[in-house]
N, C-alpha and C positions, 0 to 999 in steps of 0.2 A: 465719773470714769467712763461710762458708754459713750457721751458725748466725745470725748478725747479719741477714743478708739474709731469712732465712726469717721473722724478725719482721715485714718488711713483709705477708706472707702474712695475718696477723693482722689488719691495717687494710685490707686488700681486701675483708672482708666488711661493713665500715661501715656499708653502707645495706641490708644485706639485708631489714629492714622498718623503714618509717619509721610514724609515728602516724597516727590518724584512726580513726573511726569512724561509723555512722550516715548518715542523708540529711541534707539542709539543714536547719537549725534544730535539730537534734539537743541536746539538753540534757544538759551534765556529760559531756563526751567525755573517760574516763578509764578505766583498767582495771578490770574485774571478770572474774567468772567466765565464760568463753566456754561456747557451746553447740554442739556437744559439747564435753565437758572432755578430748579429746585430738586431737590432729592430728599429722600427718608434714609435713615441709618437705623440698623436693629443692632444693639449692642448687649452683652453681658461678661458677667466676671464674678470670680471666687476669689476669697482671701482667708486664709487660715493663718491665726496669730497666736502662737504659743509664749506664755509670759511666766516667767521664774519669779515669783513674789515671797523672796526669803524662803525658799526651799519648796514652796509650794507650786505646782504647776498647774495654770490655768489656760484654757482653750478659749479664743473668741472665733466665731464663724461669721463672715460677711458674704453675702450674694447679692447682687443685682442685676435688672435686665432693664432695658428703656428702648422708646422708639421716638426718635428725634426727627422731626420736620423742619428741612432746613431752605432757605430762600436766599437769594443772591442777587445784589444790584450794585452798579457802578456808581461810585461818589467820587468827589474831589479827593479824597484821602485813601481811596482804594476800593476794596470791595466790601461792602457791607453785608453781614450774615445775619438773618433773624432765624433763630432757632426755637421753635415750639416744642412742648413735650406733648408727645401723643399718648404713650404709657409709659410708667415708670413703678418699678416694685423694687424694692430695697427690704434687706432683713439683717438684721446682727442678733447673734445670741451670744452669751456668755454664763460661766455658772453662777453667779452672785446675783442676778435678778433675769427676769421674764424678756422674753425677745423684744425687739423694737424695731417696728416696721413703719413705712411709709410708701404712698403710692401718687399718683398723679394728682389728686384731690386737693395734696398740699401745694401745688405749684402752679402758681396763677401769674400768667402774662408771659410773654417772651423774653429771651436772652438775645441781644442785640450787640454786636461786636465789629468792628473793621478790622480788616487785614491789610498790610501792605503787601508790596510784591513778594517779601520774603516770609510774610505769615505774620509778622510782628502784630499783637492786638491790643487794640483799644476797646474797652467795655465801656458801651452807653448807656444799657438798660438791663436792669437785673429783674429777675422774676418775684415777685411776692410769697414768699415762702409761710407755711404754718404747719402746726403740728410736728412730728418728727422728719418732716422734709428740711426742717433748720437744721437737722443733724446729718442727714444722708445725702442732701443735693448741696452742691457747691458751685454756684455759676461762674466766680470768677475764673475758678481751677478748670473747670469745662470748656470755657471759651479759651483759654491758653493753652489747652493739649488736645483740642479737637482737630485743629489742623496745624500740625508743627511747621518749624520753618524751613523754607525751601533755600537753595543757595543763589537763586537770580543768576545763574549762569549755564553755559552750554555744558552738556554731560553727553558720557559716551558709555556703552556698555564696559562695567568693572571699574567705572570712576566711583568715587567716595567723597562726603563731606561730613563735616562735623559742626555741630549747632549748640550755643549753650542758651537755655531759656528759663528766667527766673520771674516768679511773682510772689505777691504778699496780699492777703485778703482775710477777713475776718467771717468765718464759716467753719462748719463743724463744732461748734462750739467752741470756738478759741481762735485765736491768731495763729495763722498758718503761713509759713515763709517756705517756699519750694524752688531750688535750683534743679535742672534737667541737664546734663551734658549728652548728647545723642551723636551717634555715628550711624551714617547710612551708605548702601553700596549697592549700586545697579548690577545684578546677576543675572538677569534673563526675560525674557518675555514670553508670552503665550496667549492663546484665544480659549475663553471661557465663555459658553452660550452665546457666541457670536462677537465677543467684547474682545478687544486688542488690549492686553494687560500687561503691564510691566512689573516685574518682580523685584523687590527691593528688600535686601536684609538689613535689620538693623540691632543696634543694643544701645542700652542708655544705662545712664548712673543717675539716681535721682536721691538726693538730700531734702529731708524734709523735718523742719522743726515747729512744734507747735506748741503754744502757751494758752493755759485757760486757768480759771477758777472754777472748782466745784465744792458745795457743801463747806465753803470756807477755807479748802485747801487750793494752794498754788500747785500746778500740774506742769511739768515740760516735757515734754516726748520728743526724742531725736531717733530717725531712723534713716540708714543708708539702704536704697534698694538698687540690685542689679536685674535688669530686664534684657531679653532678647527675643526675638522673632521675624517675623515677614510682612511686608506689606503687597499687595497687589493693586497698582494704581491702573485707572481706567483712561487710557490714552485718548480715547473719544469724547468723553466727558469732561475728563479735566479734574476728576476727584478721585479720592480713594476708592476701591470696590471692596476689597476685603483684607483684614488685617487678623494676626494671631500673636500674642505675647506671653510669655510666662515670666514670672518674678520670683525673685528670694531676696530676703531682706535680713539685717539685725540691726537691733538700736536698743534703747533703754527708755524707761519713765522713771522720772523722779516727782515724787509727792511730798510736800512739805511736812505732813504729819508722818512719814515714814522714816525710819533711821538710816535706810540705803537704797539707791536707785534700784530696779527691777528691771532686769535685762528680758528682750524680747526677741523672737524669728517670726519672719515673715515669708508666707510662700503664697502663691496664687497663678492665675492666668486670666486674661482677657480676651475678648474677639468683638469685631464688629463686619455688619456688611450692608452694602449699599442694597436697598429693597427694591427700588424702581430703575 
C-alpha cells in the first residue's frame, strides 16, 4: 500500500511550471533556447490524503523538496533538457507502518528529454533509482510536467489557451496513467528583483489511474484532482520564474482482498522558484 500511495506524490508536482512567455502582444509563444542555457529550480510540495477504509479513517501525509539543475541545448528535434538532481528529500507517513523516506543518494544519473516548440516531451534517459527513491521519484512524470505545453501562437494580455497532456509510465510501484487538462490566462506583468515577469493564472484537472500488485493483492487507484494557482514567467530568460498551486481531489482504491473500494480525498499545495 505505501508504494501505491506514493504515486500520488508524482501528481503533486503537476503545476510546478505552466506555459507563457513575453510581454503582451508577444508573437509565437513557443519553446526555444533560453538565455542563459542553464537554470536551477527549487521545488516543494505537501499532500494530505484521507482514506475511509470500511468506516476507519486513515490519514497519509507526504512532503517533498528538491533542487534541480537544468541545462538546455538545441537539437534537430527541438530543445534537449538535461536535468540533474542536486538535492532531494521525500517523506511519506501513514498509520499502519513507519515513515518511508528517500533522498538524492537513491537517484543516479540525469533525466534527459527533448521538447518540441509546444513542449511535447520525448524522454531519452532516465536516472537509475535505488532504495525508496524507486517509490518516491518518477522520472517520466517529472519530464512531462516540468515544462507544460505552450500554444505556439501569438498572445496578448487577457488571452487564454487550453492543453491536454497524457502519459503512462512504470513508476511509484505500479503502472500509472495520467491525463491533465490545463487552462491558462495571461493576466498581467510586473518586475521583481529587476526581472520582467509575466503573470499567468492557471487551472488544471488531472485524472490519474494506477495499477499495482502488493503482497499478492491487486490494487487499482483512481483519483480526480482539481488545481489552481499562478505562474510568473521570466520574459528575459524565457523560463518560469516562480509558481504556486493548490489542489483538491477525490478518488477510490480497490484492493482485490477487500470486499469494497476505499474512498479517499486529497488536498495539497506545491511551489517552485528559479534560484539563479
